[in-house]
Each structure stands twice: as C-alpha cells, then as structure tokens.
DRENLUM-956993 format. One record per residue (C-alpha): chain; residue in one letter; x, y, z; residue number from 0. Coordinates in steps of 0.1 Angstrom, whole numbers, plus 5000, padded with zeros to 4 digits. Example, Ala and Ser with C-alpha at 12.3 -4.5 7.8 and 13.67 -1.06 7.14 Angstrom:
residues 2
['A','A',[5123,4955,5078],0];
['A','S',[5137,4989,5071],1];
***
This chain:
residues 215
['A','M',[2439,6631,9144],0];
['A','K',[2466,6622,9169],1];
['A','L',[2451,6603,9199],2];
['A','M',[2465,6594,9233],3];
['A','I',[2450,6566,9253],4];
['A','L',[2458,6565,9290],5];
['A','G',[2451,6533,9309],6];
['A','A',[2453,6511,9278],7];
['A','T',[2458,6479,9299],8];
['A','G',[2425,6483,9317],9];
['A','A',[2390,6469,9309],10];
['A','V',[2378,6500,9291],11];
['A','G',[2412,6513,9280],12];
['A','S',[2421,6481,9262],13];
['A','Q',[2388,6482,9243],14];
['A','V',[2395,6518,9233],15];
['A','L',[2429,6508,9220],16];
['A','N',[2415,6478,9201],17];
['A','Q',[2388,6499,9184],18];
['A','A',[2409,6529,9177],19];
['A','S',[2437,6508,9161],20];
['A','K',[2411,6497,9135],21];
['A','D',[2400,6532,9127],22];
['A','S',[2417,6551,9099],23];
['A','W',[2405,6584,9115],24];
['A','F',[2434,6583,9139],25];
['A','E',[2467,6588,9120],26];
['A','T',[2487,6583,9152],27];
['A','I',[2478,6565,9184],28];
['A','V',[2500,6569,9215],29];
['A','A',[2494,6545,9244],30];
['A','P',[2519,6550,9272],31];
['A','T',[2520,6520,9297],32];
['A','R',[2541,6506,9325],33];
['A','R',[2547,6474,9306],34];
['A','P',[2550,6468,9268],35];
['A','L',[2518,6461,9249],36];
['A','A',[2514,6437,9219],37];
['A','T',[2501,6465,9197],38];
['A','P',[2496,6470,9159],39];
['A','G',[2523,6488,9141],40];
['A','Q',[2506,6522,9140],41];
['A','V',[2504,6524,9178],42];
['A','H',[2532,6541,9196],43];
['A','N',[2537,6525,9230],44];
['A','P',[2561,6544,9252],45];
['A','V',[2570,6524,9283],46];
['A','T',[2571,6547,9313],47];
['A','P',[2569,6541,9351],48];
['A','F',[2543,6569,9354],49];
['A','D',[2562,6582,9385],50];
['A','L',[2553,6617,9397],51];
['A','P',[2564,6642,9387],52];
['A','L',[2560,6631,9351],53];
['A','P',[2590,6638,9329],54];
['A','P',[2583,6658,9297],55];
['A','A',[2583,6638,9264],56];
['A','D',[2576,6646,9228],57];
['A','W',[2549,6619,9227],58];
['A','W',[2526,6641,9248],59];
['A','A',[2519,6662,9217],60];
['A','V',[2486,6649,9206],61];
['A','D',[2452,6664,9195],62];
['A','A',[2430,6644,9219],63];
['A','V',[2433,6623,9250],64];
['A','I',[2410,6595,9262],65];
['A','C',[2418,6588,9299],66];
['A','C',[2409,6555,9314],67];
['A','L',[2434,6555,9342],68];
['A','G',[2422,6542,9376],69];
['A','T',[2426,6516,9403],70];
['A','T',[2406,6504,9432],71];
['A','L',[2411,6508,9470],72];
['A','K',[2419,6471,9473],73];
['A','Q',[2445,6472,9445],74];
['A','A',[2460,6504,9457],75];
['A','G',[2462,6492,9493],76];
['A','S',[2453,6526,9509],77];
['A','K',[2433,6557,9504],78];
['A','Q',[2465,6577,9499],79];
['A','A',[2478,6553,9472],80];
['A','F',[2444,6553,9455],81];
['A','Y',[2443,6591,9455],82];
['A','R',[2478,6593,9440],83];
['A','V',[2466,6572,9410],84];
['A','D',[2430,6583,9404],85];
['A','H',[2436,6619,9413],86];
['A','D',[2472,6630,9412],87];
['A','L',[2483,6609,9382],88];
['A','V',[2452,6617,9361],89];
['A','I',[2456,6654,9367],90];
['A','A',[2494,6653,9360],91];
['A','C',[2488,6635,9327],92];
['A','A',[2461,6660,9317],93];
['A','E',[2484,6689,9325],94];
['A','Q',[2512,6674,9304],95];
['A','A',[2489,6668,9275],96];
['A','R',[2474,6703,9277],97];
['A','A',[2508,6719,9279],98];
['A','A',[2518,6700,9248],99];
['A','G',[2488,6713,9228],100];
['A','A',[2460,6687,9233],101];
['A','R',[2426,6703,9227],102];
['A','V',[2403,6675,9238],103];
['A','F',[2402,6655,9270],104];
['A','V',[2377,6626,9274],105];
['A','L',[2377,6611,9309],106];
['A','N',[2362,6578,9319],107];
['A','S',[2349,6588,9354],108];
['A','S',[2321,6573,9375],109];
['A','L',[2284,6575,9380],110];
['A','G',[2278,6597,9411],111];
['A','A',[2311,6616,9408],112];
['A','N',[2309,6647,9430],113];
['A','E',[2336,6666,9448],114];
['A','K',[2312,6672,9477],115];
['A','S',[2302,6635,9481],116];
['A','R',[2307,6618,9514],117];
['A','S',[2321,6588,9495],118];
['A','F',[2359,6590,9493],119];
['A','Y',[2358,6573,9459],120];
['A','L',[2331,6595,9444],121];
['A','Q',[2346,6627,9459],122];
['A','T',[2380,6618,9443],123];
['A','K',[2364,6613,9409],124];
['A','G',[2345,6646,9413],125];
['A','E',[2376,6665,9422],126];
['A','V',[2394,6652,9391],127];
['A','E',[2364,6661,9369],128];
['A','S',[2365,6697,9382],129];
['A','A',[2402,6700,9378],130];
['A','V',[2402,6688,9342],131];
['A','A',[2373,6710,9333],132];
['A','R',[2393,6741,9344],133];
['A','M',[2425,6733,9325],134];
['A','G',[2415,6751,9293],135];
['A','F',[2409,6722,9270],136];
['A','E',[2386,6733,9241],137];
['A','R',[2364,6702,9247],138];
['A','V',[2361,6681,9279],139];
['A','V',[2338,6650,9281],140];
['A','L',[2332,6634,9314],141];
['A','A',[2318,6599,9311],142];
['A','R',[2300,6585,9341],143];
['A','P',[2293,6548,9336],144];
['A','S',[2276,6527,9362],145];
['A','L',[2290,6491,9368],146];
['A','I',[2313,6481,9340],147];
['A','D',[2305,6448,9325],148];
['A','A',[2338,6433,9315],149];
['A','E',[2362,6404,9321],150];
['A','R',[2390,6415,9343],151];
['A','E',[2424,6400,9351],152];
['A','E',[2420,6407,9388],153];
['A','S',[2393,6392,9410],154];
['A','R',[2365,6416,9421],155];
['A','P',[2340,6395,9440],156];
['A','A',[2318,6424,9451],157];
['A','E',[2316,6437,9415],158];
['A','K',[2307,6403,9401],159];
['A','L',[2279,6400,9426],160];
['A','G',[2267,6435,9417],161];
['A','L',[2268,6426,9380],162];
['A','M',[2248,6394,9385],163];
['A','A',[2221,6412,9405],164];
['A','S',[2219,6441,9380],165];
['A','R',[2215,6417,9351],166];
['A','L',[2187,6399,9368],167];
['A','L',[2170,6432,9377],168];
['A','A',[2178,6451,9345],169];
['A','P',[2141,6454,9333],170];
['A','V',[2132,6474,9364],171];
['A','I',[2165,6494,9369],172];
['A','P',[2166,6528,9353],173];
['A','K',[2190,6528,9323],174];
['A','R',[2216,6551,9339],175];
['A','Y',[2221,6526,9367],176];
['A','R',[2224,6494,9346],177];
['A','P',[2257,6477,9339],178];
['A','V',[2273,6489,9307],179];
['A','R',[2297,6468,9285],180];
['A','A',[2333,6479,9283],181];
['A','D',[2332,6479,9245],182];
['A','T',[2301,6501,9246],183];
['A','I',[2319,6527,9268],184];
['A','A',[2350,6525,9246],185];
['A','A',[2329,6533,9214],186];
['A','A',[2312,6562,9231],187];
['A','L',[2346,6576,9243],188];
['A','L',[2360,6574,9209],189];
['A','R',[2330,6591,9193],190];
['A','E',[2333,6620,9218],191];
['A','V',[2368,6631,9207],192];
['A','T',[2350,6653,9181],193];
['A','G',[2322,6677,9189],194];
['A','E',[2313,6711,9201],195];
['A','P',[2336,6730,9225],196];
['A','G',[2328,6730,9262],197];
['A','V',[2322,6705,9290],198];
['A','S',[2297,6677,9285],199];
['A','Y',[2287,6646,9304],200];
['A','L',[2278,6611,9294],201];
['A','D',[2258,6586,9314],202];
['A','N',[2248,6550,9306],203];
['A','S',[2217,6561,9287],204];
['A','A',[2237,6583,9263],205];
['A','M',[2265,6556,9258],206];
['A','T',[2241,6528,9249],207];
['A','L',[2222,6550,9225],208];
['A','M',[2253,6558,9205],209];
['A','S',[2263,6540,9174],210];
['A','K',[2297,6522,9175],211];
['A','D',[2304,6538,9141],212];
['A','H',[2323,6570,9152],213];
['A','P',[2338,6596,9128],214];
***
C-alpha cells in the first residue's frame, strides 16, 4: 500500500510516521512537509510550502491518506489564519489526493466536532469532516480524540493543566473524555487505512481498545 501522511511534524503525525516506517505493509510512504525531515530511506519527503492553491505533483498518487494537519488559534494568530490551515488546507489536500486516485482518507479530527457547533474550533472541524465525507473516497474514517497526551515543541499551558486534571480524575471520567496518548491515536489511525467502505468514526474508547498490531 502507498500511504501519505499529512502533518508528519506534529504530535500525532510524527508518531504515525514513526510507526508506519517500521511496517512492511506500506511499500511507499509519502510525507510532504514544509521543512525537511530526518526520515528512513523508504519515506519520500517532498518539501513544499503548502501554499494555496496547491500545485499538482505526482507524489499525490497514493492509496490512502492519514491527515494530522492542524494548528491552534494561538499559533495561527487569528481565526482567519486558523481556518485557512484547519479547513482550507485540509480540504485542498484531500481534493488533490482524491483526484490522484486515493481511495481512503483517515482524518484526525476532534471530540465534539460538529458543523453546527457554537464553538468556532469545533464548527471548523465539523465542516471539514462533512466536506471530506462527500468527496467520494471509498473509505473515510473520522477520528475524534479528546485531549492528546503528548510532548510538544510549543508551550500549551492550558492544555497541560487540562491533562494534569484529567489524569488525576481519570477513574471517574468516561473513557471518551479521557486524555489519549499520541502513539495510541497513531496506531489506531494506521489500523483504519483498511476496512469496509463507508464513513466511520473513532472516539477514545475505540482507539484505546485497538491493538497496536495493525495489518
């Protein structure tokens, strides 16, 4: 299988890349990024600015895509800049991959994603989910993790406080709301590149129940 990983420099995307590169199931791994990656030999790492509109390239021709693209309002600096990355860029990448023949799209979204939400963040995530589901992929998987438990390069004080509180209260918090490790999410996303046609959803409970040994 030829696999594309979008967002390979992020907390979850880097775990997806690490795990996929050790798996013989994937004959080719394409991980386009804005800056070069230190990757194993079998990983093709096109360096691209990801400016919109995206230029065509032959490396879009893959069987499946795992998308972990995303930013935060703080990083983006404005709602408009956030929307351009988490909405416009994700959809543009999905369209390029679909046009090049990709059959499967696995999206790392967010718990609570809903295009009718009053939350700008969750509404954006919901809009992207709906758009991808309508693109004609044979299989679409929408993963909706809660807080992601991972070490990050950038400082996220609010997220750290939330993780600390969630860990302390884990025994009384429903599984779907508990923090989930980045490597656990990555293993679940990789496992979902194969399966029945249609649109399916993953929450924390489903991710943590999955074995890390994917096909």
